[in-house]
N, C-alpha and C positions, 0 to 999 in steps of 0.2 A: 591209686584212684585219680590223682591229679594228672599223672602221665597219660592214663587212658583217656581222660577228658580232652587233653591237648591233642592226642592222636585222632580222636573223633572229629574235633574241629578241623584238623588238617585234612582229613578225608573228605569232610563236607565241602570244604573250600575247593578241593580238587574236582569234586562232582558238580559244583555250582554251574559252570558253563554248560554242561550237558543238560542239567535240570532246566536251565533257562531256554534251551532249545527244544523243549518238549512241545507237542502240538498245542496251539493256542485254543482258546474257546472260540465258539462260533462267531461271536461279535468281534473278537480280536484278530481273527485270521485275515479278513480283507485288508485291514490297516497294515498288518505286518507284511502281507504279500505286496501291498502297494509300495511300501518303503523299499522292499527287496527289488522290485521291478525298477523303481526309480534309480536305485544304485546301479543295477545291471545295465540300464539304458544310458546312463550318464556318459557323455563324451569327455575326453580329457579337456580340461579348461582351456588349454592352449589352442586346441583345434577349434573349439567353439568360438573362442575370442577372435581367432584369425578369420574364420568364416563370417562372423558377425561384422567385422570391420570391412570385409570385402563387400558384403551386402549393403552396408551403410554407405560406402563410397559410391557404389553404383546407383543407389537410390537418390543420393544427394545430387549426383551429376545429372540425373534425368529429370530434375525438378522442372526446368523449362518445358520439357516434353510433356510432363504430367499436367502442368497447368494448361498447355495448349490443347491437350486431349480433352481435359475436363470441360474447357470452354467450348470446344467444338460440339461435344455432346449437349452442353447447356443451350447453345444457340439453336440446336435442331432437335428439340424434344418430340417424342412420339408417344401417343397414348397406348394403353394396354391392348395387346394383340394387333397393334398397328406399327410395330417397331422395325419396319423394313429397312430404312436407311441405317439405323443404329446397328442392326444385325449385320448388314453388309460391311460396315466399318470395322466392327469387332472381328468378323471372320477374316477380313483381309489382313488385319494386323497380326492375327494368330498364324495365318498361313505364311506371312512374311518371316515369322520366327522359325518356320519349319515344323510346326506342330501338325499332328493328325487332327483334322477339323471336320466336324459334321454339323451341317446346318439344317434348318427346317424342323427342328425338334420342338413340338408344341407351338407350331406356326413359325415363330421367328427366333426360337432358342438356338444357341450355339454351344456345342460341347467339343472341347479340344483335349488332346492327350499328349503329355510330355513324359517320355520314358528316360529316366536317369541313366547315367553311365555305370552305376553300381546297383546290384540287386537289392530289392527291398519291397515293402508293401505298397499299397495304392491308397492315396488320400485325395479327397475332393475339396474344392473351394468354389463358392457360388457368389455371383453378383447379379443383382436385378437390373432391368434395363428401361422400364417404362416411366413415363412422366405423368403428371396430373392435369386435370382440366381446370387450371388456375391461370389467370392472366398475369403476365409478368409486369410488375410495377417498378422494379429497380432500373435506374438509369445507369447501366454499366456497359462497357464495350462488348460484353458477351451476352447481351440481352436476347431473350428468346425471339427467334424469327418466325415462330409459329404462333400466331395470335390465339390467346385462350388456352395455351398449353405451356407448362413450365415444369422444369425439374425442381419441384419444391420439397422433395423428400431425399435428395442427395444421391439418387441412383446414378447420376452422371459421375460422381466421385467414386462410387462403388466399382463401376466398370473401369474407370481410369486406374484405380489401385490394382485391380485384378490383372489388367493388361501389364502394368508395371511389374507385378510379381512374375508373370509369365516371361517377361523379357529378361529379368535377372536370373531366374532359374534356368532359362535357356542358355544364357552365357556361362552358367556354372554347371551345365548338364553333366559333365564328366564326373563331378564330385557328388551329384545328387543320388542318395541311396534309396531309390524307389521310383514310383510313378505318380504324377500329379494330374488329376482330371479337373479341367477348368470348365465350370458351368456358368453360362450367361443366360439368365432366365427372363423371359417376357412376362408381362401381366401380373406382376406381384401385387399391384393395387387392386386386382380383381378384373376378370374379363368382362366385356360387355354382356348385357342380359341376353341369354339364349346361346352363349358361346362357352366352350370349355377353354381353359387356359391356365397359366401359372405353373407353380411347382407341382401341383397335383397332376396336371397333364404331362409334364416332363417326366415324372416318375412313371406314369402310365405308359409313356412311349419309350421307356428304357434308358433314360439319361443316367441312371445309377448302375447300369449293367455293362458288361463287356468292356472293361472289367468293373466289378463292383468295388468301390472303395471301402476301407475298413472304418473310415470316419469322414465327416464332412464339416468344414468350417465356413463361417460367414461373419460379416460385420455390418454394422449400420452406423452411419455418422450421427452424432448427437450434438446439437448446439448448446445444450445446457452444460455439458462437459467442455472444458477448455482445451485448446490445442495442446497436445502433450499428455493428456489424460486418457485413460481407457476404462470403460465400465465393464465389470465382471459380475457374473451371476452363476450360481450352481443350482440346478433344478429348473423349475418353471421360470422362463425369462420373458415370455410374451403371452398374452391372453388368447383364448379362443375368441372367435368373432362370429356371431350369429346375426342374421338379419330377419326382422319380422315385418310383415305388412298386415295391418288390421283394418278391416272394413266394418263400420257400424251401419247396420241396415235398419232404417227407421221408416218414417212416412212423411212425405212432403206436404206443405200447405202454404197458404198465404201468411206472410209475416205478421199480419194483423190478427190472425186467428190461430195462435199456437195450440189452442185446445183441440184443434182438428188434426194436429200433427203428432208424430212421435219424433221429437227433434233430435236428429243424430249429432248436431253440433254440441248441444248441451251434454248429451250422453258421452260423446267423445271426450269432452273436457273432464267429466267425472271419471271416465275410464283411465285417462292419462294420469290423473292425480292418484287414483287407487293403485295403479301399477307401481308408482314410486314407493308405496308402502311395503312392497315386497322386499326392497333393499333395506328399508329402515326398521321393519317390524317382523319380517317372516324368515329372514336368512340370518345365520349366525353373524354376530357383529364383526368377527375377525375373518370371515370368509370374503375374499376379494370379489366384488361384483360391481359391474356398471350396467345400468339399464337406462338407455337414452332414447327419447323420441326426437328424431331429427327433422321430420317434416309432417305437415298436416294439410290436407286438401279437402275442401267441401264447399258446395254452393257456387252460384254464379251471379247472384243479384242481391242487393241489400235487403229487399223486402220479400224474399222467397226462402222458405225453410226447405232445404234439399231432402232428397230421399236417403242419401248416403254421405258419409264422411270417411275418409281414409287417412290413416297416419302410419308412419313407418319409423323404424329405429334399429338399434343394435343392442345386443347383450354381450358383455365381455366377462369371462370367468377364467380362473386359473386351475379348475379341476372339473372333471366330467360330472361328478355327482351334483355339484351346484348347478351346472348347466342344465342337466336333466330336470332337476327340481324346479328351476326357474320357469322353464317352458310349461310345466304342469300347473304351476301357480298362476301364471299369466292367463291360461285358459280358464281356470277356476274363477279368477277375478273378473275377467271379461264376461263370463257367463252370468255371474251374479249381478254385475252392474247393468248389463243390457236387459236382463229379465226383470229387474226392478222397474224399468221404464216401459216394458212391453216391446222392446226391440230385440234384435238378434245380432250376431257378429260372425265373421269368418276371419281366420288368421292363417297366413302363409308363414311358415317358420323354416328358414333355411340355415343349415349349419355350414358356414363358409370355410373357416379355418380352425384347425385344432390348436391346442396349446403348444407353443414352441418350448422345447424342453432341452436344457443343457445337461448332458450326461455328467453326473457328479464326478466320476472317476476321470473323465476327459477334461472337465473343468479344472479339477485339482492338479492334473498333470500339466495343464497349459499355463496355469497361473505363474509358475516360476519364470517361464519365458517372458510373459508380459512384464513382470517386475524387473527382470534383467534389462529389458529394452527401454522402458519408460521410467523406471524407478518405483520402488515399493510404495511410496507415498502417492504416486500418481495412478495406481491401480485402485479404482473406486468400487466398493461393493454397492452397486446401484439398486439391487433388489429387483423383484419381478415388476414388469411394466404392463400397463393395461392396453397398450396398442397391440395390434395383431400382426403376424408375420408368417407368410406361407412357407418360409423355410421349414416350418413344422412338418410339412409333407416329406421332406428329405430326412429329418431326424426321426421319423417314424420307421424308416427303413434301415438306416445305419446310425450309430451314435453321432451326435452333433454337438458343436460348441459355437455359440453365437455371441459376439461381444460388441460393445459400443465404442466408437472412436470419437474422441472429442474434436469438434470442429468450430466451437465457439471462440470468440475473442472479444472480450468486453472493451479492451483498449482500442480496437479497430471498429467498434460499434456493431460487431457481428453477433447479434443476440436473438434475432427473430426465430420463432419456432418452426418445426416441420409443418408441412401442409399449409403454409401461409404465403401470401403474395410477396412478402418481404424477405422470405428465407434466402440466405446465402451462407457460404461456408468459408472458413479461413483456409486458403490454398496452401499455407505452410503445413497443414495437416496431411497433405497428399503424400509426400515422401515418408512421413512418419507411418502412415498407413501401410505403405509398401514394405518398409522395414519390418514392421510388426508381423504382418501376415506372412511374409517370406520366411521369417524365422520360426513362426508358429508351425508352418507346414514342414519345414526342414527338421525342427526338433521332434515333431511327431514321427516322421519317418525314421529318424535315428533311434528314437525310443522304442518303437515297435520292432525295428530290426534287432535291437539289443535284446528285447524280450524273447524274440524267436531263437536267438543264439543261445540263450540261457535255459531254454526248456529241455 
């Protein structure tokens, strides 16, 4: 009996590996498959290390060039859908590298193709080009030469980094396992009223076709993160951005006789206050939502009650359900407030930008690259942000990953926020940005190439 028991245990132990290889449950399969793919895609450590050192050496050597390029863009900022000089500079640099270059996409967009010397998939990387209508207040050698316009969101750095990536990959073309599509996009801040533009128009005009990439990557500088840090998010990374314009229709009268009026100024004040209750009292407390009124206009003289008042603002959400619910609640609230005073309202509600979404599998596969390059402690889980980013139109077509590059430096006094007149960035972050993005793209190509070979 004892001998039979030992024999049974021996047979069970022999069968254990086979039993462990039985099909996993539905929820276990993706994780197991992901680990398998990561193992299959992994390059020998020696090869990765040698390539990484080569990229680092090239990026460090080009720092003076990166600084000069960024400052040139900063000195000559151009607004959305007006990036003529910027586009010409970008296209000339890419042509000088020997890339296939297409211009005039979405007005001033540039798309360039670099085919590597080794077969492999296609991946895309995107940088935005436009500046903001903000007056430069910094007294620096590279101060904006275009009064009232400033690169206050770091797009000058985004373009500089992508051009640096293109230069390094061109120098290493023979080793590159696939094709890289470089997308330089105008009008990320939004085209002027009545015009199409930005990522939505680039997609419409075929920027992601011929060839279509399997994934797209992008970055945004962030002054809250310090130089050497990278912000990482899986899932929603940036909010949708909607714009509303509300007009309160009342009845004008002399300021001394308010009883003869239906005062749209008082009604607008009540409406704005009531709209804030949507966030505080009608939406789930854990559902991210911003409802901001940014401007209000009404009247033209101190003693005249006007006929109308207009106010406008933005709604930011991280999911479609909340976005749709908010618009309906706004209309309900405005109807109730205006009816109580005998007034009426009209509202234009435009959906500008959808949620920017980091593909979870792509985010997970990219994180090891980020940690290898800047150190595990410097990859910060920043969580979803309530700013908007029209990179979302690209990641609705192909899987995308969008990360944040630290450009702040408290020791140097570089702390001002994005979209401010005092914004600047630590230029030591430029070669770091080049190293990170170059390796991110290369690792992705190697990973996907490895996956294909194991199928």
